C-alpha positions in Angstrom: -60.0 64.4 -28.7 -58.8 67.6 -27.5 -54.9 69.1 -29.2 -53.7 68.0 -26.2 -55.5 64.5 -25.9 -53.7 63.8 -29.5 -50.0 65.1 -28.5 -50.0 62.7 -25.5 -51.6 59.6 -27.5 -49.3 60.4 -30.4 -46.4 60.7 -27.9 -47.8 57.4 -26.7 -47.1 55.6 -28.9 -43.6 56.9 -29.9 -42.8 56.1 -27.1 -43.3 52.4 -27.7 -41.9 52.7 -31.5 -38.9 54.0 -29.4 -38.6 51.4 -27.0 -38.9 49.5 -30.3 -35.7 49.6 -32.2 -33.8 49.7 -29.3 -34.6 46.6 -28.3 -33.7 46.0 -31.8 -30.5 48.0 -31.6 -29.1 47.5 -28.1 -30.1 43.3 -27.4 -31.1 41.7 -30.7 -28.5 43.5 -32.1 -27.6 42.9 -35.7 -25.2 40.9 -37.7 -24.9 41.3 -41.3 -29.2 41.0 -43.2 -29.8 39.2 -39.4 -30.6 40.6 -35.9 -29.1 37.3 -33.4 -31.4 36.7 -31.0 -34.8 35.5 -31.6 -36.1 36.7 -28.0 -35.9 40.3 -28.4 -36.7 40.2 -31.5 -40.2 39.3 -31.2 -40.6 41.9 -27.7 -39.3 44.9 -30.4 -41.8 43.6 -32.9 -44.5 43.1 -30.0 -43.6 46.4 -28.7 -44.1 48.3 -32.1 -47.5 46.0 -32.3 -49.5 47.5 -29.4 -47.6 51.0 -29.9 -49.6 50.5 -34.1 -52.3 49.4 -32.0 -52.7 52.3 -29.5 -52.3 55.0 -33.2 -55.0 52.9 -34.7 -57.5 53.3 -31.6 -56.5 57.2 -31.9 -56.7 57.5 -36.1 -60.3 55.6 -35.9 -60.9 58.2 -32.8 -60.4 61.3 -35.0 -62.3 60.0 -38.0 -65.7 59.1 -35.8 -65.2 55.8 -36.1 -63.6 54.7 -32.6 -63.9 50.4 -32.8 -66.9 49.7 -30.8 -65.3 47.2 -27.9 -68.5 43.9 -27.8 -68.9 43.4 -23.6 -67.1 40.2 -23.0 -64.5 39.9 -26.1 -60.9 41.8 -27.0 -61.3 43.9 -30.4 -59.9 41.9 -33.3 -57.5 42.0 -36.1 -61.0 41.5 -38.0 -62.4 44.6 -36.4 -59.6 47.3 -37.3 -59.4 45.9 -41.2 -63.3 46.7 -41.2 -63.0 49.7 -39.9 -60.7 51.3 -42.1 -61.7 50.1 -45.3 -64.1 52.2 -44.8 -61.8 55.0 -44.0 -58.3 55.3 -45.6 -57.5 52.0 -48.2 -53.4 53.2 -47.3 -54.1 53.1 -43.8 -56.0 50.0 -44.1 -52.8 48.7 -46.4 -50.2 49.5 -43.9 -52.0 47.7 -40.8 -51.9 44.8 -43.0 -48.2 45.4 -43.1 -47.6 45.1 -39.8 -50.0 42.4 -39.2 -48.4 40.0 -40.8 -44.9 41.8 -40.8 -44.6 42.3 -37.0 -47.2 41.0 -34.7 -47.3 37.6 -36.9 -43.9 36.7 -38.6 -41.6 38.3 -36.1 -43.8 38.3 -32.9 -44.9 34.6 -32.9 -43.0 33.4 -36.1 -39.0 34.6 -34.7 -38.8 36.5 -38.4 -35.6 38.2 -38.2 -34.2 39.3 -41.0 -33.3 42.8 -40.7 -34.8 43.9 -43.8 -38.2 42.6 -43.2 -38.5 43.7 -40.0 -37.9 47.2 -41.2 -40.0 46.9 -43.3 -42.9 46.0 -40.8 -41.0 48.6 -38.4 -41.3 51.7 -41.7 -45.6 50.9 -42.0 -45.9 50.5 -38.5 -44.7 54.8 -38.8 -46.2 56.1 -40.9 -48.9 54.5 -39.2 -48.2 56.0 -35.9 -47.7 59.2 -37.4 -51.4 60.0 -39.1 -52.0 60.8 -35.5 -49.0 63.5 -35.6 -51.0 66.5 -34.1 -49.2 70.0 -36.2 -46.4 71.5 -34.5 -44.7 68.2 -33.0 -41.6 66.8 -35.0 -43.0 63.9 -37.0 -41.9 60.2 -36.2 -38.7 58.6 -38.1 -36.6 55.5 -37.8 -33.6 57.1 -38.1 
């Protein structure tokens, strides 16, 4: 994968995260320790999770272990976990956190506790920064 392609993929994953953060700030609106609008929390969590999947696909390709999509089937969470287990346990742990918090709790169950969602977003940014090309500013939630 060329440096230019890495940068394009990184910037796309960051764009997803930036959109998710914007949705949380402007539409879900935090009040005290909770977001007020569950619909937008779900939307933001789904967007962030998809950004992580884009980053993971690139990360696995960079590491020479891309997931081979089987004809007629979707790539599953187990496929990502299995691939990451053989490469980087820290990224696997971050992905497990992202999956549980952003995908299951945030997207499916509508979790609206700010600190819970933030911990998932923190893990997401850790994964996305794993594919950051040299010379490109790191993504931060701030």
